[in-house]
N, C-alpha and C positions, 0 to 999 in steps of 0.2 A: 531416345531419340538425343539425333549432334547437335548439341549448343552452338546455336549461335554465335557467329565475332563480336564481338563489342559493339565494332564500327558498322555491325551490320542490324545491335539495335539500333542506336540511336539513332540509325537512316530509317529503318520506318514508321518510330516514331517521329518524327520528324516530318514522317511523309504522310502517314496521315494525317498529320496533322495540319498539312498544310493544303490534303482532302481534303477534310471536313471544316475547313474555310478559319480552322485555328490563329493560322497565321495566312489572310487572304494577296491578295499579290498586290505589291509594291510596301507589301510592309516585310521590317527584319526580321529572320528568325538567327537564335542562340548564331554567338563566335565564340572560338574555338575556344576562348579562355570559357565561358560561361561553361562549354558544352564538358570541358576535362575536370573542372568543377563540382560540377552537377553529376555525370556518371564515374564518376573517380576513375578517370581512363588519362593517357597521354594524348595531349598534343599531337600526335600522328596520329590516333586512335578515333580523332575526333574531325580529324583533318579529310581523314577517309571515309568518310561519313557527308561531308560537308561535296567533295567531292563527287564520292558517290549520285548525290542528289543531285551536283550544276550537268549530267552527264545524262542525267535525263530531260532532264530538262526542266525543274524544276523549280530549280536556285541560281539567280546570277549572279556570283563571286569580285570582290567592286576591290582590288588592294586600296588599303590604304579606312577604309568604310564597309563591308563586312561584308553578308548575302539575302539578296535578297529576291524574294517571289517573286515570281516570273509565266508560273502556272495558273491559269484564269480557264475558272471553272462555268463550263458551259451553260450547267441548269443557271449559276445566283448569275446571275447578271449584271453590274458594279456599274452604282456613275461616279461618277470621277469627277466633280465640278468645282472652281475654285473661283472666287467672282474678282476684280479689281479694279478698283476703282481710282479716276486720275479726275484731274480736276481740266478738259482737253482744250478749254475756252484761255485757257496759256497755256500752252504748247511747244513752251521752247526744252525742249528735248524729248520731252516725254516721251516720248514717241518707243527714243528706246530701252525707255523702262521699259514698253512693249515686248520689245528684238530679245532682251537679254530672258526676261522671264521663258519667252514663249517658244526662245531656245532651247532652254535648259529644260521646260517642259516633253519638247517634241521624242527624248527618247525615255519617255514618261508616258503614263494612263492617262493625266491629267491633266484639263481644257482647259483654258481663260475666257467668263463670260465678263466683257467690259462695260462698267455703268458709267456714263460722266454725270458730271459733277457738273458742267456749266459754269466753273470758277463762282459757286454759292453756297455758301459755308449749309442754308440752308436746306437747300433741296440734295445735300452730305446727308445731311441727318433723318431726314426722306427716305431718304435709297438704304440710308443703316436700319431704320427701322422696316419700314417694311420684306430685308432681310433671310429668308426661312432660309434657317439651318437646317432645314432638310433637307434644302434643296442642293446646299453648296458643302464641301466639303473645306470651306476653310477661305479666306478675304487675304488680300496684298492691300490698302488704301495708301495713299497721296493725300492724308488727309489737310481741307481745305484752312480745317482750324481747330488743331486738337481740342480746343477748351471747351470747344462747342461742340460742339459730338463725346468725351469725357464716358460721358451715367453710362452710353449703348458702349459704347467701345469696350470701360471695363467691363460693365455686367456680361457682353458677348465671351473675353474673355473670363471671364470665374468661369462662367459657363462650362467651362473646356475648350470653344471652340477656337479653329487657331488662327488667329497675325498675324500678320506681318506688315508694317510697318514699316511709309517708303522719304527718306530726308528728314520726318523730326521724329521725338522721341516723347511722350507718353507719357513725363517726371512722376514721384509715386508712386511706375506698376511698372512691373515687371513683360510689361510688350513686349517682346521683340521688336528690336526695329533695324531700317540697313540706309543709316548717314551713309559722305560724305566727310574729310575731314574738313569742318571746315574751323575749324581752332586754329590747323594747318595753315587753313586758305588766308585767315585773314590773317597769320602772323610772316607766309608767301608775298603779299603781297604790297602789307607794311616795310616789310624791309627790305624791295625791288623798291619802293618806292624811295626810302636810307637812303641804301645804296645806289641813283643815281640823283644822293645829292638836296632832297628835298625833306626839309624839317618844319614843315609847319600842313604837316596831311592832316584833310576830312575824310572821314569816312559820313556817308547816307544810308539810309533806310528811309524804306516805307511805310514799316506798320511796330508797332510796338516793340523793345528787344525782349521782354517777359511773357507773349503769345509766341512768338519762333524761337524753338529752338538754335538749332541752326545757322540765325541767322544774328543769332543772340551768340554763337560761339566764334562766328566771324570777329566781329565786333572787340571779342576778348583777347582771340589773338589775334587784333591787332593793335586791342592795348595794351601783349601784353610786348609784342616786338617795342613800340615805342618807348614805354618802358625803359628796357633794358636797351638802349639806347640812349638812355636819360635824357628822353624830349616828351614833350606834358603836350596832354589832349586838348588843342588849342580847341578844337571843334562846337565842343562845349557849351564854350560864349555864342559861339551862332546865335542867333532874333528865331531861326527854325531847331539849332540844336542840333541832334542825329535823323528826326525825322520831319518828310517828308509827304501826310497825309491825300493827297492828290496832286496830282505825275499833268496837269492842267499846265498851258505854258506858260502865265502865269506867279507860279512857281516855282514852278523849274529859275526863269530867267531871275529872276526878286529874288531865288538865295546864287547859283552863280555869279549875279551885279552882287551880293554883296562875299561870297567868297572872295571875288575878283576882289571889293576894297576894304576887307579886311588884309591881305595878301596873304592868303594858303595859295598853292604853287601844287597840290595835288590834292582831285581830290578816287578816294575807295569806296566803291559805288557797292548796294549788296547784292544786284543781283548786272547780267549784262542787260535788260530792258531800262533800268535806270539807266544806268551806263551812255548807249544808249543813245535817249530823250536831250538826257542834258550835253551829247557831244548835239542832235537837233538844235535842241535851244541858243548851243550858244555859238551856233554859223551863220542862228538873227540877230543877234548880238556880235556882232561883228568879231568876236574870242576866237581863235586860233586855238586849239587841240592840235598839238600836245606845245607853242610853240607859248601860247596866254596862260593855258594850264593842261597840267598836266592826270591822265584818265585810267584809272584802273575795273577795271568788271571783274564779272565770281558767276559764272558757266561754262563760258568755252561753247556758247549755244549758234549755227551756225550764219547767225547774220553778220558773225563779227569778226569776220576776218573778207568782208563785205563793201564796207561800210569806210568813206571814209573822212578822218585816216582810221590801219586797219587799230581795233580795239584791245589792249593787254588784259592780260583775262587769269583767271585761276581757272582749271578744267577740273571740269566735276568729271566721273565714270559715269554716266546714265546707263552706258547700256551694261556695266558690272554692277553697275548697282541692282538692276530687273532681276539680274538672271540667280543673285545673288538671295533677292528678296522671292525668286521664288524654289529655290536649292531649299532654303529658313520652311518657309511652311508645307515643303513634303518632308523634308526634316522631323517636324513635329506632328503630322500625322501620321509618320512610321516611328516617332522613338519617343514614342508621352515619358518618357518613363520618367525622358530627363530636365532640368531644370531649362526656365526658358532664355535664361543669362546666351549657356552658348548660341543661343538658334540668333542673337544680336556682332554686331558687323560695320566693323567702319573703311570705308575704302577711302584709299587714300587720290588725292591734288596732284594737278601740279601746275604750275607758275609757263600759260602763254603772251612770247614776250613781243607784242609786235610795234606797231606807231605811235600809241597815244600815250606817250614818257620822256618827255625830252633832261638828259642827262644835264641840271642844275650846277653851272657856272663862277663860284664866288667872284 
């Protein structure tokens, strides 16, 4: 009997593995290099086997990523549901997370089911407790407060359930996260204020910096920029210091009046929502932005170029974060032998110069 060519041996082995669901739809088959080592053949032989499988529409080969099964067994229907938890009550740009994730998943067998946490850490915890791991293949979550649900998230992670966190990291774990370059964003904002001649700059947040890694990183970037410029963080001496727990009129107006009284010329806010609230309250106090006080936000949500004056801010790429989150989750599902560290990504940010910062003159 004539001996089968080596490429044919590899081809038949992989074909049988695919037809028998050893490699199911969407999973990655061994690479050329892996086949070369397993079968002790040349790379050309391994490549020929993969080309035959692609020709038979069993796999799809993608340059730089690998070969993935596109064959679907009719007798073994698969469900590919991904849960996506978002706080829609604070939907400043969050819809772009969904759009990015949806666009990535468009050519995959996976689909998203949206769960709204209603801006409540308690609601988030309830949803996580009721999340059925036999129904969903993975989870993308924008956490209200990671500490509030650390036990649930970490337990699911230890059980091998794929999770991707948006915007925040759960420190002390290797749960993958997709975040903006918040440290650089804080530095960009501070350096721009310094470049515009401001030397007494305040950083304002609504939450404790230990509770939110993204906001903390922005603050650390701000501190680094001031340190490099040999400028002091004078905001530490304010009565309210760096935190306002409530965005009510009285608290914000009291803060603005103290800022003006103590000689600050620029505020860098944790996000655009806070910056625009400050802008509204400044108008009530007859404080002119930017003539009396300059203001910088963070996020670049849609309203920032519609208010007057238009808000200078640091732009996050929400779409790209969502896109990479979906990619990370699918990679976890198809490349389980890899470490979780490779599934985390940091997305660049950019300063958007508008009208709310005025150049200081000597």
